TITOR-407474 format. One line per field, with one value per atom (N, C-alpha, C): atom name; x, y, z; residue number from 0. Coordinates in steps of 0.05 Angstrom, whole numbers, plus 5000, padded with zeros to 4 digits. Layout:
BEGIN
atom	(CA|...)
xx	(X|...)
yy	(Y|...)
zz	(Z|...)
seq	(NUM|...)
***
This chain:
BEGIN
atom	(N|CA|C|N|CA|C|N|CA|C|N|CA|C|N|CA|C|N|CA|C|N|CA|C|N|CA|C|N|CA|C|N|CA|C|N|CA|C|N|CA|C|N|CA|C|N|CA|C|N|CA|C|N|CA|C|N|CA|C|N|CA|C|N|CA|C|N|CA|C|N|CA|C|N|CA|C|N|CA|C|N|CA|C|N|CA|C|N|CA|C|N|CA|C|N|CA|C|N|CA|C|N|CA|C|N|CA|C|N|CA|C|N|CA|C|N|CA|C|N|CA|C|N|CA|C|N|CA|C|N|CA|C|N|CA|C|N|CA|C|N|CA|C|N|CA|C|N|CA|C|N|CA|C|N|CA|C|N|CA|C|N|CA|C|N|CA|C|N|CA|C|N|CA|C|N|CA|C|N|CA|C|N|CA|C|N|CA|C|N|CA|C|N|CA|C|N|CA|C|N|CA|C|N|CA|C|N|CA|C|N|CA|C|N|CA|C|N|CA|C|N|CA|C|N|CA|C|N|CA|C|N|CA|C|N|CA|C|N|CA|C|N|CA|C|N|CA|C|N|CA|C|N|CA|C|N|CA|C|N|CA|C|N|CA|C|N|CA|C|N|CA|C|N|CA|C|N|CA|C|N|CA|C|N|CA|C|N|CA|C|N|CA|C|N|CA|C|N|CA|C|N|CA|C|N|CA|C|N|CA|C|N|CA|C|N|CA|C|N|CA|C|N|CA|C|N|CA|C|N|CA|C|N|CA|C|N|CA|C|N|CA|C|N|CA|C|N|CA|C|N|CA|C|N|CA|C|N|CA|C|N|CA|C|N|CA|C|N|CA|C|N|CA|C|N|CA|C|N|CA|C|N|CA|C|N|CA|C|N|CA|C|N|CA|C|N|CA|C|N|CA|C|N|CA|C|N|CA|C|N|CA|C|N|CA|C|N|CA|C|N|CA|C|N|CA|C|N|CA|C|N|CA|C|N|CA|C|N|CA|C|N|CA|C|N|CA|C|N|CA|C|N|CA|C|N|CA|C|N|CA|C|N|CA|C|N|CA|C|N|CA|C|N|CA|C|N|CA|C|N|CA|C|N|CA|C|N|CA|C|N|CA|C|N|CA|C|N|CA|C|N|CA|C|N|CA|C|N|CA|C|N|CA|C|N|CA|C|N|CA|C|N|CA|C|N|CA|C|N|CA|C|N|CA|C|N|CA|C|N|CA|C|N|CA|C|N|CA|C|N|CA|C|N|CA|C|N|CA|C|N|CA|C|N|CA|C|N|CA|C|N|CA|C|N|CA|C|N|CA|C|N|CA|C|N|CA|C|N|CA|C|N|CA|C|N|CA|C|N|CA|C|N|CA|C|N|CA|C|N|CA|C|N|CA|C|N|CA|C|N|CA|C|N|CA|C|N|CA|C|N|CA|C|N|CA|C|N|CA|C|N|CA|C|N|CA|C|N|CA|C|N|CA|C|N|CA|C|N|CA|C|N|CA|C|N|CA|C|N|CA|C|N|CA|C|N|CA|C|N|CA|C|N|CA|C|N|CA|C|N|CA|C|N|CA|C|N|CA|C|N|CA|C|N|CA|C|N|CA|C|N|CA|C|N|CA|C|N|CA|C|N|CA|C|N|CA|C|N|CA|C|N|CA|C|N|CA|C|N|CA|C|N|CA|C|N|CA|C|N|CA|C|N|CA|C|N|CA|C|N|CA|C|N|CA|C|N|CA|C|N|CA|C|N|CA|C|N|CA|C|N|CA|C|N|CA|C|N|CA|C|N|CA|C|N|CA|C|N|CA|C|N|CA|C|N|CA|C|N|CA|C|N|CA|C|N|CA|C|N|CA|C|N|CA|C|N|CA|C|N|CA|C|N|CA|C|N|CA|C|N|CA|C|N|CA|C|N|CA|C|N|CA|C|N|CA|C|N|CA|C|N|CA|C|N|CA|C|N|CA|C|N|CA|C|N|CA|C|N|CA|C|N|CA|C|N|CA|C|N|CA|C|N|CA|C|N|CA|C|N|CA|C|N|CA|C|N|CA|C|N|CA|C|N|CA|C|N|CA|C|N|CA|C|N|CA|C|N|CA|C|N|CA|C|N|CA|C|N|CA|C|N|CA|C|N|CA|C|N|CA|C|N|CA|C|N|CA|C|N|CA|C|N|CA|C|N|CA|C|N|CA|C|N|CA|C|N|CA|C|N|CA|C|N|CA|C|N|CA|C|N|CA|C|N|CA|C|N|CA|C|N|CA|C|N|CA|C|N|CA|C|N|CA|C|N|CA|C|N|CA|C|N|CA|C|N|CA|C|N|CA|C|N|CA|C|N|CA|C|N|CA|C|N|CA|C|N|CA|C|N|CA|C|N|CA|C|N|CA|C|N|CA|C|N|CA|C|N|CA|C|N|CA|C|N|CA|C)
xx	(6210|6228|6213|6217|6203|6223|6247|6267|6259|6270|6264|6290|6290|6315|6311|6331|6332|6355|6349|6369|6377|6402|6411|6427|6415|6427|6448|6451|6472|6471|6447|6442|6451|6446|6452|6432|6438|6422|6394|6377|6349|6349|6366|6366|6374|6394|6403|6381|6366|6344|6321|6317|6295|6298|6323|6326|6321|6321|6316|6287|6269|6241|6237|6254|6252|6260|6282|6290|6269|6257|6236|6212|6204|6182|6189|6212|6220|6225|6237|6241|6215|6195|6169|6154|6157|6143|6154|6180|6194|6194|6193|6193|6170|6145|6123|6120|6132|6131|6154|6173|6194|6187|6202|6197|6222|6218|6240|6233|6252|6249|6274|6270|6292|6296|6321|6328|6352|6359|6382|6377|6352|6345|6348|6350|6351|6324|6302|6275|6256|6242|6222|6198|6195|6173|6173|6197|6199|6182|6178|6164|6134|6124|6096|6078|6057|6038|6050|6073|6087|6086|6071|6068|6090|6110|6132|6151|6151|6169|6153|6165|6152|6158|6138|6142|6138|6134|6129|6155|6151|6174|6187|6213|6228|6238|6248|6260|6285|6295|6321|6320|6296|6294|6301|6303|6309|6339|6347|6375|6381|6402|6409|6432|6427|6447|6456|6481|6491|6500|6488|6492|6515|6535|6558|6551|6538|6529|6552|6573|6595|6606|6611|6622|6603|6577|6558|6553|6553|6549|6574|6598|6622|6620|6610|6607|6588|6566|6546|6557|6569|6577|6603|6624|6650|6653|6637|6639|6619|6600|6580|6560|6559|6541|6514|6510|6484|6481|6459|6454|6456|6456|6456|6433|6410|6387|6391|6411|6415|6432|6443|6461|6450|6424|6414|6412|6407|6406|6434|6455|6482|6489|6482|6488|6475|6449|6434|6444|6449|6458|6486|6503|6530|6529|6510|6509|6494|6475|6458|6460|6472|6473|6445|6426|6398|6394|6389|6386|6358|6358|6332|6334|6316|6316|6307|6320|6314|6290|6267|6243|6235|6243|6234|6258|6255|6278|6276|6258|6256|6246|6250|6240|6209|6199|6170|6162|6143|6132|6102|6090|6061|6049|6036|6022|5993|5984|5956|5939|5913|5896|5898|5902|5905|5931|5952|5978|5978|5959|5958|5944|5932|5918|5938|5930|5948|5954|5980|5988|5983|5981|5977|5950|5931|5905|5907|5895|5895|5920|5939|5963|5980|5987|6006|6034|6053|6080|6100|6125|6148|6164|6180|6197|6226|6240|6268|6282|6300|6317|6345|6352|6376|6400|6396|6418|6435|6455|6472|6481|6496|6506|6533|6540|6565|6589|6585|6607|6608|6591|6590|6587|6604|6601|6606|6618|6623|6598|6576|6550|6535|6545|6529|6531|6508|6506|6509|6522|6526|6500|6501|6477|6466|6483|6474|6457|6465|6452|6423|6419|6392|6374|6384|6367|6362|6381|6377|6355|6355|6335|6307|6305|6279|6269|6287|6279|6271|6284|6278|6254|6243|6220|6197|6191|6171|6143|6140|6114|6109|6129|6127|6130|6112|6115|6132|6155|6173|6170|6170|6172|6200|6215|6241|6240|6252|6252|6281|6284|6311|6313|6335|6340|6352|6345|6356|6369|6393|6408|6437|6454|6483|6496|6481|6493|6483|6465|6455|6460|6465|6470|6450|6435|6415|6419|6417|6417|6391|6392|6369|6358|6336|6325|6302|6301|6279|6257|6232|6209|6203|6207|6199|6183|6168|6155|6176|6185|6208|6197|6202|6195|6219|6243|6267|6266|6268|6267|6240|6219|6192|6173|6183|6166|6177|6159|6168|6176|6188|6195|6171|6149|6125|6113|6114|6104|6121|6147|6164|6155|6149|6139|6114|6096|6072|6077|6094|6101|6112|6129|6141|6120|6104|6084|6065|6058|6038|6050|6076|6087|6086|6089|6088|6115|6136|6163|6183|6206|6226|6253|6269|6296|6313|6336|6354|6379|6395|6419|6412|6432|6429|6427|6404|6398|6374|6367|6343|6318|6314|6290|6288|6312|6311|6299|6307|6296|6266|6256|6227|6214|6225|6214|6214|6235|6237|6215|6210|6190|6162|6156|6130|6130|6151|6153|6148|6161|6157|6176|6168|6187|6204|6227|6244|6273|6291|6319|6336|6356|6376|6403|6415|6440|6463|6479|6498|6527|6534|6562|6578|6602|6619|6627|6612|6620|6612|6588|6577|6587|6586|6595|6580|6594|6582|6558|6559|6537|6512|6514|6492|6468|6472|6449|6432|6445|6430|6414|6425|6410|6386|6390|6368|6346|6354|6334|6316|6324|6307|6281|6279|6255|6248|6256|6248|6244|6228|6223|6241|6258|6277|6299|6309|6331|6356|6379|6403|6423|6431|6450|6478|6495|6521|6542|6566|6589|6608|6602|6621|6623|6648|6652|6648|6648|6643|6667|6691|6714|6732|6723|6739|6756|6782|6799|6792|6782|6776|6752|6735|6712|6708|6730|6730|6713|6716|6703|6683|6688|6670|6672|6657|6657|6681|6686|6710|6704|6679|6670|6682|6692|6702|6679|6686|6666|6671|6696|6702|6710|6711|6720|6741|6765|6787|6791|6799|6807|6831|6832|6856|6881|6903|6930|6931|6911|6913|6933|6952|6973|6965|6944|6935|6925|6936|6928|6917|6891|6880|6881|6865|6865|6862|6879|6878|6851|6841|6815|6792|6796|6774|6765|6784|6778|6776|6759|6756|6783|6791|6816|6814|6790|6786|6766|6772|6754|6755|6734|6733|6719|6722|6710|6728|6718|6733|6714|6725|6709|6685|6661|6637|6625|6637|6627|6645|6664|6680|6664|6669|6655|6668|6660|6672|6665|6685|6680|6658|6656|6636|6608|6604|6579|6574|6595|6593|6587|6597|6593|6564|6548|6520|6505|6498|6487|6456|6445|6416|6400|6409|6394|6392|6412|6411|6389|6386|6365|6338|6336|6310|6301|6319|6312|6302|6314|6305|6277|6273|6247|6225|6230|6210|6205|6225|6222|6207|6212|6203|6180|6170|6149|6124|6113|6088|6091)
yy	(5990|5985|5985|5964|5963|5961|5971|5970|5991|5986|6003|6013|6040|6053|6070|6069|6086|6106|6132|6152|6161|6157|6166|6193|6215|6241|6247|6230|6233|6260|6267|6291|6317|6319|6345|6366|6391|6413|6413|6432|6433|6440|6458|6465|6441|6426|6403|6382|6379|6360|6370|6396|6407|6403|6405|6401|6372|6354|6326|6322|6341|6338|6340|6356|6358|6331|6320|6294|6273|6273|6253|6255|6279|6283|6271|6277|6268|6238|6227|6198|6184|6193|6179|6182|6204|6208|6190|6186|6170|6140|6133|6105|6101|6101|6100|6074|6053|6027|6024|6042|6041|6056|6052|6066|6080|6103|6119|6128|6122|6131|6148|6170|6188|6187|6181|6180|6198|6202|6218|6247|6257|6284|6303|6329|6350|6352|6346|6347|6332|6313|6298|6315|6338|6357|6366|6365|6374|6357|6331|6313|6309|6326|6324|6328|6313|6314|6307|6295|6289|6260|6253|6225|6214|6230|6221|6204|6206|6190|6170|6147|6126|6132|6129|6136|6112|6088|6065|6050|6026|6010|5997|5990|5978|5950|5935|5909|5905|5880|5875|5878|5880|5883|5911|5929|5957|5961|5977|5983|6010|6012|6036|6050|6076|6092|6115|6118|6140|6162|6185|6207|6224|6227|6244|6271|6288|6314|6331|6332|6350|6344|6319|6311|6319|6314|6320|6349|6365|6393|6406|6396|6406|6401|6377|6371|6390|6396|6414|6443|6452|6480|6486|6470|6476|6472|6454|6449|6466|6478|6494|6477|6451|6433|6429|6442|6439|6459|6457|6474|6459|6473|6461|6440|6446|6429|6402|6401|6377|6357|6363|6345|6317|6315|6288|6271|6285|6270|6259|6275|6265|6242|6245|6224|6198|6199|6175|6160|6176|6163|6151|6164|6153|6127|6125|6101|6078|6084|6063|6059|6078|6079|6081|6091|6095|6125|6134|6162|6172|6196|6209|6237|6241|6266|6289|6312|6335|6350|6347|6360|6383|6381|6400|6416|6443|6461|6476|6468|6480|6460|6464|6445|6443|6422|6418|6418|6436|6437|6434|6415|6411|6421|6444|6455|6445|6440|6433|6458|6455|6479|6495|6482|6496|6512|6500|6514|6537|6538|6560|6585|6582|6605|6627|6652|6674|6675|6675|6673|6699|6721|6747|6760|6743|6754|6770|6793|6810|6827|6825|6842|6832|6850|6844|6850|6833|6836|6824|6832|6819|6803|6785|6768|6775|6779|6783|6759|6747|6726|6737|6752|6768|6753|6729|6715|6698|6686|6667|6646|6626|6605|6613|6604|6611|6600|6579|6568|6580|6601|6613|6643|6657|6686|6702|6689|6703|6709|6697|6702|6725|6736|6755|6783|6795|6824|6838|6862|6876|6880|6876|6879|6907|6927|6955|6960|6946|6950|6939|6918|6907|6927|6940|6960|6984|6992|7014|7006|6982|6972|6974|6964|6965|6993|7011|7039|7053|7046|7060|7049|7027|7015|7013|7036|7036|7032|7031|7025|6995|6979|6950|6941|6924|6911|6886|6885|6862|6842|6817|6795|6783|6783|6772|6743|6725|6696|6686|6663|6651|6632|6618|6599|6614|6604|6615|6593|6586|6565|6570|6551|6556|6555|6550|6550|6573|6590|6613|6639|6660|6687|6705|6721|6739|6767|6788|6815|6820|6835|6843|6869|6866|6889|6902|6928|6944|6947|6951|6956|6934|6909|6885|6868|6849|6828|6806|6802|6784|6755|6738|6710|6692|6704|6688|6668|6643|6621|6616|6628|6625|6609|6597|6581|6553|6534|6508|6511|6491|6492|6495|6481|6484|6511|6523|6550|6570|6565|6582|6581|6557|6554|6572|6571|6587|6617|6626|6655|6663|6647|6655|6652|6631|6627|6650|6662|6684|6712|6714|6741|6753|6780|6794|6795|6795|6795|6785|6777|6764|6778|6780|6790|6772|6762|6745|6739|6721|6711|6686|6674|6647|6628|6616|6602|6584|6569|6553|6570|6592|6609|6619|6624|6632|6609|6584|6562|6560|6566|6565|6587|6612|6634|6626|6613|6604|6584|6566|6545|6557|6579|6592|6614|6617|6636|6665|6672|6699|6719|6745|6766|6773|6785|6793|6796|6798|6803|6784|6772|6755|6769|6774|6789|6768|6768|6747|6755|6780|6787|6774|6765|6754|6725|6711|6684|6662|6664|6642|6642|6619|6618|6638|6650|6671|6661|6636|6626|6620|6619|6610|6627|6653|6672|6670|6667|6664|6639|6617|6592|6594|6608|6612|6628|6649|6667|6653|6630|6615|6607|6605|6593|6607|6632|6646|6675|6688|6717|6733|6719|6733|6746|6769|6783|6778|6772|6765|6788|6800|6822|6811|6811|6800|6822|6817|6835|6826|6803|6792|6811|6815|6832|6862|6870|6898|6912|6905|6920|6907|6886|6872|6850|6850|6829|6801|6799|6772|6759|6774|6762|6776|6778|6792|6777|6750|6734|6714|6704|6685|6687|6671|6672|6659|6667|6657|6631|6626|6602|6601|6623|6622|6620|6613|6610|6630|6636|6652|6680|6697|6725|6729|6734|6736|6765|6768|6794|6804|6829|6839|6835|6828|6825|6801|6783|6759|6740|6731|6714|6685|6677|6649|6643|6623|6616|6587|6583|6556|6548|6530|6519|6542|6540|6561|6562|6586|6590|6590|6587|6587|6615|6634|6661|6681|6700|6723|6737|6743|6757|6787|6798|6827|6834|6829|6837|6866|6878|6906|6908|6931|6934|6922|6921|6911|6900|6883|6872|6857|6861|6847|6858|6879|6890|6883|6865|6856|6839|6843|6828|6830|6814|6815|6842|6853|6878|6875|6851|6846|6849|6844|6847|6877|6889|6918|6935|6927|6943|6943|6923|6923|6939|6964|6982|6978|6986|6983|6996|7018|7031|7012|6996|6977|6957|6947|6928|6941|6965|6980|6985|6993|6998|6972|6950|6925|6917|6921|6915|6932|6957|6975|6968|6959|6952|6926|6907|6880|6871|6889|6881|6873|6850|6841|6828)
zz	(3021|3043|3069|3085|3111|3135|3131|3152|3174|3198|3221|3233|3236|3244|3270|3287|3310|3306|3304|3302|3330|3338|3364|3359|3368|3365|3386|3405|3425|3440|3447|3464|3450|3425|3412|3422|3416|3426|3413|3423|3413|3383|3374|3346|3328|3337|3322|3322|3343|3344|3326|3326|3311|3281|3270|3242|3233|3252|3246|3237|3244|3236|3206|3193|3164|3151|3161|3151|3156|3179|3186|3167|3160|3141|3114|3104|3077|3077|3098|3100|3099|3115|3116|3090|3077|3051|3030|3030|3010|3016|3042|3050|3070|3061|3079|3095|3085|3100|3120|3120|3140|3165|3186|3212|3221|3234|3244|3272|3291|3318|3325|3339|3345|3376|3384|3413|3417|3443|3450|3442|3445|3436|3459|3452|3473|3486|3471|3482|3464|3476|3460|3454|3467|3461|3432|3419|3392|3373|3380|3363|3371|3389|3397|3372|3370|3348|3321|3321|3296|3290|3269|3262|3244|3237|3220|3236|3262|3279|3296|3301|3317|3346|3363|3392|3410|3399|3416|3423|3434|3442|3418|3421|3399|3408|3389|3396|3380|3379|3366|3336|3325|3295|3286|3304|3297|3294|3275|3270|3282|3299|3313|3297|3292|3277|3295|3301|3317|3298|3301|3283|3291|3274|3278|3265|3281|3269|3261|3276|3270|3242|3237|3211|3188|3193|3172|3168|3190|3188|3174|3181|3168|3138|3131|3102|3089|3102|3091|3089|3110|3112|3098|3103|3093|3063|3052|3023|3008|3022|3008|2993|2998|2984|2997|3019|3033|3055|3069|3092|3118|3140|3166|3168|3157|3160|3144|3127|3111|3125|3149|3163|3167|3176|3181|3155|3132|3107|3100|3104|3099|3117|3142|3162|3156|3151|3145|3121|3099|3075|3078|3093|3098|3113|3132|3149|3137|3118|3108|3078|3064|3034|3022|3038|3029|3024|3000|2995|3004|3015|3022|3008|2989|2974|2993|2989|3005|2993|3005|2996|3015|3040|3061|3070|3068|3073|3100|3117|3143|3163|3189|3209|3208|3220|3221|3251|3257|3284|3282|3295|3294|3320|3318|3341|3342|3366|3370|3368|3366|3365|3390|3413|3438|3438|3427|3426|3407|3388|3369|3380|3403|3415|3423|3419|3425|3455|3462|3491|3506|3492|3505|3497|3490|3482|3457|3457|3432|3429|3447|3445|3422|3404|3382|3392|3384|3395|3376|3380|3366|3387|3377|3394|3390|3412|3413|3426|3412|3424|3425|3446|3447|3459|3469|3483|3465|3477|3463|3483|3474|3491|3502|3526|3538|3522|3506|3490|3462|3457|3430|3432|3448|3451|3425|3405|3380|3365|3373|3360|3372|3395|3411|3400|3394|3388|3415|3416|3441|3457|3483|3499|3497|3497|3495|3470|3448|3423|3425|3439|3442|3456|3476|3490|3472|3457|3437|3417|3409|3390|3402|3427|3441|3444|3453|3458|3432|3410|3385|3370|3380|3367|3387|3400|3421|3410|3383|3372|3371|3379|3380|3409|3417|3444|3440|3453|3449|3472|3465|3484|3482|3504|3503|3512|3496|3502|3503|3515|3516|3539|3540|3562|3586|3610|3635|3651|3642|3655|3652|3659|3660|3632|3611|3584|3567|3578|3562|3577|3561|3571|3557|3573|3561|3573|3556|3567|3583|3604|3619|3606|3592|3576|3591|3589|3600|3579|3589|3572|3552|3561|3546|3565|3553|3569|3572|3595|3600|3604|3583|3585|3585|3590|3591|3613|3606|3626|3637|3626|3637|3620|3599|3581|3579|3574|3564|3535|3524|3495|3478|3484|3468|3471|3495|3498|3483|3482|3465|3436|3426|3399|3395|3414|3412|3411|3428|3429|3402|3390|3364|3342|3343|3322|3320|3342|3342|3341|3339|3339|3311|3309|3284|3270|3286|3274|3294|3285|3301|3297|3319|3318|3335|3324|3340|3325|3337|3324|3308|3295|3285|3308|3312|3337|3334|3355|3354|3351|3366|3361|3332|3319|3291|3274|3280|3265|3268|3292|3297|3281|3280|3264|3235|3226|3198|3192|3211|3208|3203|3217|3215|3195|3179|3157|3166|3188|3199|3187|3185|3177|3201|3196|3218|3209|3228|3223|3240|3227|3241|3239|3262|3264|3264|3243|3238|3242|3237|3238|3215|3221|3200|3205|3221|3230|3210|3198|3183|3154|3140|3112|3094|3075|3059|3043|3034|3017|3033|3060|3076|3073|3072|3073|3047|3024|2999|3000|3011|3012|3032|3054|3073|3060|3045|3033|3013|3004|2985|2997|3023|3035|3062|3066|3090|3085|3101|3100|3118|3132|3150|3133|3143|3131|3148|3135|3149|3146|3168|3168|3173|3152|3153|3149|3160|3157|3136|3123|3103|3079|3071|3048|3053|3078|3084|3098|3089|3097|3119|3131|3151|3139|3144|3132|3141|3166|3177|3164|3152|3138|3111|3097|3071|3051|3051|3031|3042|3066|3078|3109|3123|3152|3164|3189|3203|3219|3226|3241|3269|3280|3308|3328|3352|3373|3396|3403|3426|3419|3440|3438|3459|3451|3469|3479|3504|3514|3498|3490|3476|3493|3480|3492|3511|3510|3526|3514|3529|3518|3516|3529|3528|3500|3487|3460|3459|3458|3455|3426|3418|3391|3370|3350|3329|3316|3311|3298|3317|3343|3363|3369|3372|3381|3358|3362|3343|3341|3316|3311|3313|3316|3317|3338|3364|3385|3391|3400|3408|3435|3448|3474|3496|3520|3542|3563|3581|3602|3592|3605|3596|3571|3559|3534|3510|3514|3492|3472|3446|3426|3399|3380|3353|3339|3326|3312|3291|3279|3258|3269|3295|3308|3316|3326|3334|3309|3286|3262|3252|3261|3254|3275|3268|3287|3291|3313|3317|3295|3283|3262|3237|3233|3210|3214|3239|3245|3243|3254|3253|3225|3207|3179|3166|3172|3160|3171|3197|3209|3196|3192|3181|3152|3138|3109|3105|3123|3119|3137|3153|3172|3157|3165|3154|3126)
seq	(0|0|0|1|1|1|2|2|2|3|3|3|4|4|4|5|5|5|6|6|6|7|7|7|8|8|8|9|9|9|10|10|10|11|11|11|12|12|12|13|13|13|14|14|14|15|15|15|16|16|16|17|17|17|18|18|18|19|19|19|20|20|20|21|21|21|22|22|22|23|23|23|24|24|24|25|25|25|26|26|26|27|27|27|28|28|28|29|29|29|30|30|30|31|31|31|32|32|32|33|33|33|34|34|34|35|35|35|36|36|36|37|37|37|38|38|38|39|39|39|40|40|40|41|41|41|42|42|42|43|43|43|44|44|44|45|45|45|46|46|46|47|47|47|48|48|48|49|49|49|50|50|50|51|51|51|52|52|52|53|53|53|54|54|54|55|55|55|56|56|56|57|57|57|58|58|58|59|59|59|60|60|60|61|61|61|62|62|62|63|63|63|64|64|64|65|65|65|66|66|66|67|67|67|68|68|68|69|69|69|70|70|70|71|71|71|72|72|72|73|73|73|74|74|74|75|75|75|76|76|76|77|77|77|78|78|78|79|79|79|80|80|80|81|81|81|82|82|82|83|83|83|84|84|84|85|85|85|86|86|86|87|87|87|88|88|88|89|89|89|90|90|90|91|91|91|92|92|92|93|93|93|94|94|94|95|95|95|96|96|96|97|97|97|98|98|98|99|99|99|100|100|100|101|101|101|102|102|102|103|103|103|104|104|104|105|105|105|106|106|106|107|107|107|108|108|108|109|109|109|110|110|110|111|111|111|112|112|112|113|113|113|114|114|114|115|115|115|116|116|116|117|117|117|118|118|118|119|119|119|120|120|120|121|121|121|122|122|122|123|123|123|124|124|124|125|125|125|126|126|126|127|127|127|128|128|128|129|129|129|130|130|130|131|131|131|132|132|132|133|133|133|134|134|134|135|135|135|136|136|136|137|137|137|138|138|138|139|139|139|140|140|140|141|141|141|142|142|142|143|143|143|144|144|144|145|145|145|146|146|146|147|147|147|148|148|148|149|149|149|150|150|150|151|151|151|152|152|152|153|153|153|154|154|154|155|155|155|156|156|156|157|157|157|158|158|158|159|159|159|160|160|160|161|161|161|162|162|162|163|163|163|164|164|164|165|165|165|166|166|166|167|167|167|168|168|168|169|169|169|170|170|170|171|171|171|172|172|172|173|173|173|174|174|174|175|175|175|176|176|176|177|177|177|178|178|178|179|179|179|180|180|180|181|181|181|182|182|182|183|183|183|184|184|184|185|185|185|186|186|186|187|187|187|188|188|188|189|189|189|190|190|190|191|191|191|192|192|192|193|193|193|194|194|194|195|195|195|196|196|196|197|197|197|198|198|198|199|199|199|200|200|200|201|201|201|202|202|202|203|203|203|204|204|204|205|205|205|206|206|206|207|207|207|208|208|208|209|209|209|210|210|210|211|211|211|212|212|212|213|213|213|214|214|214|215|215|215|216|216|216|217|217|217|218|218|218|219|219|219|220|220|220|221|221|221|222|222|222|223|223|223|224|224|224|225|225|225|226|226|226|227|227|227|228|228|228|229|229|229|230|230|230|231|231|231|232|232|232|233|233|233|234|234|234|235|235|235|236|236|236|237|237|237|238|238|238|239|239|239|240|240|240|241|241|241|242|242|242|243|243|243|244|244|244|245|245|245|246|246|246|247|247|247|248|248|248|249|249|249|250|250|250|251|251|251|252|252|252|253|253|253|254|254|254|255|255|255|256|256|256|257|257|257|258|258|258|259|259|259|260|260|260|261|261|261|262|262|262|263|263|263|264|264|264|265|265|265|266|266|266|267|267|267|268|268|268|269|269|269|270|270|270|271|271|271|272|272|272|273|273|273|274|274|274|275|275|275|276|276|276|277|277|277|278|278|278|279|279|279|280|280|280|281|281|281|282|282|282|283|283|283|284|284|284|285|285|285|286|286|286|287|287|287|288|288|288|289|289|289|290|290|290|291|291|291|292|292|292|293|293|293|294|294|294|295|295|295|296|296|296|297|297|297|298|298|298|299|299|299|300|300|300|301|301|301|302|302|302|303|303|303|304|304|304|305|305|305|306|306|306|307|307|307)
***
């Protein structure tokens, strides 16, 4: 096959763009005479040093495919037939009727030799990605818990990373090397690539840690589908701390998939299923009980067990 395709991601986030690299690798391996260009990305830096995607000019001979990620991710997640990373495969096949076998189970990041150099010299460190997006507060572990984690692991020097803009929220942590908002995307890749262990939520930095096969802990609560963690564990050294099946009615069997956390007794009711049904705390410390139930000691025990 020598067809040429333009995948328009329609400005999806960095994580959604990053998973496209796995599809690009498998597409190019299975159809070496075809061409694939990716546009509408959150950042073209993701494809630096990547020969699986075409970076030149295109003409009318190229076929443009608009990727409906939500539909494809819902198919992967809600049916249990695939992972988040499989969304581009579903999308491409639906639009073209051309199958692409899933051979790659994690994103692909090509670092240059310069980018592989240790950013902090000989200092060994772990990476904390403690923030969340403003439209997804149900993923956030309590800010106080992050500081407890840092204080209780003073044998590890932590580097805190994350976005510093109007769509990200990060706790201000003491006794860390604060790189929040201070790196380019490629520099973030380097910091994670060279770290000894990773702690964060299900997020773009988690995908990067997964890409580099790092040990660490992902704090999940009860939001994600129950089968997700077993599928992730097939190809990662990360440990996933979930609240599913641990006594809460809202995530007794599987995840709730909510995004927001409502103030208790708030009478405003938006779309059903958007808000956490069991929030605890108050004010700026309100959060899902499934996240509060995962204590810092649980994360610390996993880090000590799985380090290295």
